[in-house]
C-alpha positions in Angstrom: 0.3 -0.2 0.3 1.4 3.5 -0.7 1.0 6.3 1.7 1.3 9.6 1.0 4.5 11.8 0.7 2.8 14.3 3.5 4.7 12.0 6.8 7.8 11.6 6.6 8.7 8.4 7.9 12.3 7.7 7.6 15.6 6.7 10.2 15.2 7.7 13.6 18.1 9.6 14.3 20.6 7.4 16.3 19.7 9.1 20.0 16.2 8.5 18.9 16.8 4.7 18.0 18.2 4.7 21.4 15.9 5.8 23.4 13.1 3.4 21.0 15.1 0.5 21.7 15.3 1.5 25.6 11.4 1.9 26.2 10.7 -1.7 23.7 13.3 -2.8 26.6 11.2 -1.7 29.2 13.8 0.6 30.6 12.4 4.0 29.6 15.2 6.8 29.5 14.8 9.8 31.3 14.0 13.6 29.8 16.8 15.9 30.1 13.5 18.5 27.7 10.6 16.7 29.5 7.7 20.1 29.4 5.4 18.2 30.6 4.0 19.6 33.7 2.0 17.3 34.5 5.3 14.8 35.4 6.5 18.3 37.1 3.6 18.8 40.0 2.2 21.0 38.4 -1.0 20.8 37.2 -3.9 22.5 37.8 -5.6 21.5 40.6 -8.7 21.3 38.4 -7.1 18.7 36.3 -4.8 17.1 38.7 -4.3 13.7 36.5 -1.2 13.0 35.0 -0.8 13.6 30.8 1.0 10.8 28.7 0.5 12.3 25.5 -0.4 8.7 23.1 -1.6 10.3 19.9 -3.8 7.8 19.1 -5.5 8.8 22.6 -5.7 7.9 26.1 -5.0 4.1 27.2 -7.9 3.0 28.7 -10.4 4.4 26.4 -8.6 3.1 23.5 -10.0 -0.3 25.6 -12.6 0.7 26.7 -14.0 0.8 22.8 -12.3 -2.0 21.7 -13.9 -4.0 24.2 -16.7 -2.1 23.2 -16.2 -3.1 19.8 -15.2 -7.0 20.0 -19.1 -7.1 21.8 -21.3 -5.3 20.2 -24.3 -7.7 17.6 -21.7 -8.4 14.0 -18.4 -7.3 15.6 -15.3 -8.3 15.7 -12.0 -9.3 18.2 -10.9 -5.5 17.9 -7.3 -5.3 19.5 -6.6 -1.3 22.0 -3.3 -0.6 19.1 -5.3 -1.0 16.9 -8.1 2.1 18.0 -7.1 6.2 17.2 -9.2 8.1 19.6 -10.1 11.5 18.3 -13.3 14.2 18.1 -14.8 13.5 15.3 -15.3 11.1 12.9 -14.3 14.5 10.4 -11.3 15.4 11.6 -10.7 11.6 10.6 -11.8 12.2 7.8 -9.2 14.7 7.5 -6.2 12.8 9.2 -7.3 9.9 6.3 -6.7 12.3 3.4 -3.6 13.4 4.2 -2.2 9.6 5.3 -3.3 8.6 2.4 -3.2 11.3 -1.0 -1.1 13.1 -1.6 -2.4 16.8 -2.9 -4.2 16.4 -6.0 -4.5 12.7 -5.4 -8.5 11.3 -4.9 -11.0 9.5 -2.5 -13.8 7.7 -4.0 -17.1 9.4 -3.1 -20.4 8.3 -2.9 -23.1 10.4 -5.0 -26.4 11.0 -3.8 -24.4 11.3 -0.4 -23.9 13.6 2.3 -21.2 17.0 1.1 -19.2 16.2 4.0 -16.4 13.9 2.1 -15.6 16.7 -0.9 -15.4 19.5 2.0 -12.8 17.8 3.7 -11.4 17.0 0.8 -11.2 20.7 -0.7 -9.6 21.1 2.6 -6.9 18.6 2.4 -5.9 19.8 -1.1 -7.3 15.9 -2.1 -9.5 15.6 -4.9 -13.4 13.9 -4.1 -14.3 11.7 -7.5 -18.4 10.6 -7.3 -19.0 6.8 -7.7 -22.6 6.4 -8.5 -26.0 4.6 -6.3 -29.0 3.9 -8.1 -32.6 3.4 -6.7 -34.3 0.1 -8.1 -36.9 -0.5 -5.2 -34.4 -0.3 -3.2 -30.3 1.7 -2.9 -27.7 -0.2 -4.0 -24.2 1.0 -5.3 -23.2 0.6 -8.6 -19.9 -0.3 -8.9 -19.5 0.0 -12.1 -19.1 3.2 -12.0 -16.4 2.8 -9.2 -14.7 0.8 -11.3 -14.8 3.4 -14.1 -13.7 5.9 -12.0 -10.3 3.8 -10.6 -9.4 3.3 -14.5 -10.6 7.2 -15.8 -8.3 8.4 -12.7 -4.9 6.1 -13.6 -3.6 5.0 -10.2 -4.7 8.7 -8.7 -7.3 7.4 -6.2 -6.1 5.9 -2.6 -9.0 5.5 -0.9 -13.5 4.3 -1.2 -15.3 5.5 0.7 -18.0 3.3 1.4 -20.9 5.1 3.7 -22.4 2.3 5.9 -25.9 2.9 5.5 -25.7 5.3 3.7 -27.0 9.3 4.2 -29.6 10.0 2.9 -30.2 7.4 1.2 -29.7 4.2 4.1 -28.3 1.8 2.0 -26.2 -0.9 2.8 -23.0 -2.6 1.5 -24.5 -5.2 0.0 -22.5 -8.2 0.3 -22.2 -8.9 -3.8 -20.9 -5.8 -3.4 -18.5 -6.1 -0.8 -16.9 -8.9 -2.9 -16.7 -7.0 -6.0 -15.8 -3.6 -4.2 -12.8 -5.9 -2.0 -11.1 -6.9 -5.4 -11.5 -3.7 -7.2 -9.4 -2.3 -3.9 -6.7 -5.4 -4.1 -6.4 -4.1 -8.3 -6.2 -0.3 -7.7 -4.0 -1.3 -4.6 -6.8 1.5 -2.9 -7.5 2.2 1.6 -11.0 1.3 2.0 -12.4 4.1 4.6 -15.7 2.8 5.8 -17.8 4.8 7.8 -20.1 3.3 9.9 -21.2 5.8 12.5 -25.5 5.3 11.3 -24.6 1.1 11.5 -26.7 0.7 14.5 -30.0 2.1 13.5 -31.9 -0.7 10.6 -34.5 0.5 9.3 -36.2 -1.2 6.3 -33.2 -3.8 6.3 -31.8 -6.9 4.7 -30.4 -9.7 6.8 -27.7 -9.3 5.2 -26.2 -6.7 6.6 -22.4 -6.8 8.1 -20.1 -4.0 9.2 -16.4 -3.2 8.0 -14.7 -2.9 10.9 -12.8 -5.3 10.9 -12.6 -6.4 7.3 -9.3 -8.0 6.9 -8.8 -8.6 3.0 -7.7 -5.1 2.5 -6.3 -1.8 4.0 -10.0 -1.2 6.3 -10.2 2.4 8.6 -13.3 1.9 9.8 -14.9 4.8 11.6 -17.8 5.3 14.2 -18.4 7.3 17.2 -20.5 9.3 19.8 -22.5 11.0 17.7 -25.0 8.6 16.3 -24.9 5.4 18.5 -25.2 8.0 21.5 -27.2 10.4 20.3 -24.4 12.9 21.3 -22.8 14.8 18.3 -21.8 17.5 21.4 -19.6 15.1 23.0 -17.4 15.0 20.3 -15.7 11.9 20.7 -15.0 9.6 17.3 -12.2 6.6 16.6 -10.7 4.9 13.9 -10.2 1.6 13.6 -7.1 -0.3 11.0 -7.4 -3.3 10.2 -6.4 -5.8 7.1 -3.7 -7.1 5.8 -1.1 -7.1 8.5 1.8 -5.2 6.7 -0.5 -2.4 5.1 -1.5 -2.2 8.7 2.0 -1.3 10.3 2.8 0.6 8.0 -1.0 2.2 7.7 -0.3 3.0 11.8 3.6 3.9 11.9 1.8 6.9 9.3 -1.1 7.6 10.8 1.1 7.7 15.0 3.5 10.9 13.2 0.4 12.7 12.5 -2.1 12.7 15.5 1.0 12.7 17.2 1.0 16.1 15.1 -2.7 17.1 16.1 -2.8 15.0 20.2 -6.5 16.0 19.5 -8.3 14.3 22.8 -9.1 16.1 25.5 -8.2 13.8 29.3 -11.6 15.8 30.2 -13.3 14.0 27.8 -11.7 10.6 27.4 -12.1 9.6 30.9 -15.4 10.0 30.7 -16.2 7.4 27.5 -16.5 4.0 29.4 -19.0 5.6 31.3 -20.5 6.4 27.5 -20.2 3.1 26.5 -21.8 1.3 28.6 -25.1 4.6 28.2 -24.6 3.6 24.1 -27.1 0.6 24.0 -29.7 1.7 25.8 -29.7 5.0 23.8 -28.7 3.3 20.1 -32.3 0.9 21.4 -34.3 4.2 22.0 -33.1 6.7 19.2 -33.9 2.8 17.1 -37.7 3.1 18.8 -38.1 6.3 17.4 -36.7 6.3 14.3 -38.4 2.9 13.0 -41.6 4.3 15.2 -42.0 8.0 12.5 -40.7 5.7 9.7 -44.1 3.8 10.5 -45.9 6.3 10.8 -44.9 7.7 7.5 -46.0 5.0 5.5 -49.3 5.8 7.3 -49.7 9.2 6.5 -49.0 8.8 2.9 -51.2 5.4 2.5 -54.3 7.3 3.8 -52.7 9.9 1.4 -53.3 8.1 -1.7 -56.8 6.7 -0.8 -57.9 10.2 0.5 -56.1 13.1 -0.6 -53.3 13.7 -4.0 -51.2 10.7 -2.9 -48.4 12.0 -5.1 -46.0 12.3 -2.3 -44.0 8.6 -0.9 -41.0 7.4 0.6 -38.6 5.5 -1.5 -36.7 3.1 1.2 -34.8 3.0 3.2 -32.2 0.3 5.0 -31.3 2.3 7.7 -29.9 5.6 9.7 -31.9 8.8 10.4 -33.2 10.3 7.6 -35.3 9.3 4.6 -35.6 10.6 1.2 -39.5 11.5 0.2 -40.4 11.9 -3.4 -42.6 14.2 -5.0 -43.7 15.2 -8.9 -40.7 16.6 -10.2 -42.7 19.0 -12.0 -42.3 21.0 -9.0 -38.9 22.7 -9.4 -36.9 22.2 -5.8 -36.0 25.2 -4.5 -39.5 26.2 -5.3 -40.7 23.9 -2.8 -38.0 24.7 -0.8 -39.3 28.5 -0.8 -43.0 27.9 -0.3 -41.8 25.8 2.9 -39.4 28.5 4.2 -41.9 31.2 3.1 -45.3 30.1 4.1 -45.0 27.5 6.7 -42.3 28.5 7.9 -39.4 25.4 7.4 -35.6 24.8 6.0 -35.6 21.8 4.4 -32.7 19.8 2.6 -33.7 19.1 -0.9 -32.6 16.7 -3.6 -29.9 18.1 -5.2 -28.0 18.8 -2.0 -26.7 14.9 -2.5 -26.6 15.4 -5.4 -29.6 13.2 -6.3 -29.7 12.2 -10.3 -33.7 14.5 -10.6 -36.1 16.3 -9.4 -38.4 15.8 -7.0 -36.1 15.2 -3.5 -36.5 15.8 0.3 -34.5 14.7 2.6 -36.1 15.0 6.6 -35.3 13.5 9.6 -36.8 10.6 11.8 -35.9 11.8 14.5 -38.5 14.9 15.8 -41.6 13.7 19.1 -44.1 11.9 16.5 -46.2 14.7 17.1 -43.8 17.7 15.9 -42.8 14.6 12.6 -47.4 14.7 11.6 -46.6 17.8 11.3 -43.6 18.8 9.5 -45.4 15.1 6.9 -48.1 17.3 6.7 -46.6 21.0 6.0 -44.7 19.0 3.0 -48.2 17.4 1.9 -49.7 21.1 2.0 -46.9 22.6 0.1 -46.8 20.0 -2.3 -50.3 20.7 -2.9 -49.9 24.5 -3.3 -47.6 24.4 -6.0 -49.5 21.6 -7.8 -52.3 23.9 -8.2 -50.1 27.2 -8.4 
């Protein structure tokens, strides 16, 4: 696996090599230049713990995350040394872009999809190249478009981003797609970046879904965090789990250690709370899952009734998982016109399909998180606005 030239992991100088050898032998050297105040009795009373400056995140936090990842449904044995704790999955994308891509090289990203990857690629001097998804009653990955993008890029693609399940389409990676993607990644010497923050929220899934976390056949960086599974975007805790062929994993961690050592993003204040937050996660995930599945059922019932008693021109596209779904309305209505009517006449903001690069007009993404009474009001607002537009 080729890594970017941004990180210099050349030979250590003789002094650093000697210090590393002593540390590996269990006899770390004293430090004449130790500038960590917590080693010298100078920590403030409110933050009196020792700061270890572990670039992968505090050991206790990584061990707790590894144990959690190993024990959850469809989890795989996870080693704490393969886990990097950081502030968010957004930060993880930036680190991985720097790890894998020289300036001008590329990451493949799904379309339709959330525009985060494209924005981070621009910030890190890399390119985002789309591959397509298609809908035929449920969403799937157009693996042929992925292969074309890899071939046309002529070696410039360094990673394939997989969102499992995707936002806003809700599609998990299906087994046949996964086999073909792994084969492509190996053929074109690219890594997999698997964003699985919505994995634990199935809506209308198939039975064959699997996590990418722990994948052994190709270098894989699985992203997860508390923002979704705990319903706590304010916690600002995410992590990367590295897996794949042993040599690739070792080299990836050697490079990633240098990036993480430069940023040292994880605060001890937050990391100390990670074990407790992990204990709360199953209960919170179940609570959020119950809400989103209940609201999806409510959405289906409202739209079914509208087909009987109303215009019946709005429907919902099948979503296998996540917090959001796509509703479809007549493509004769311009998405901007509908969005402006919702804002001006109903006081509501929206995310139209073109925000996610849908292939055609006539879509809105709506959240399944609100209280059921609020969610029902939101759906009926959409129906009213569509009716108004049809009569305009």
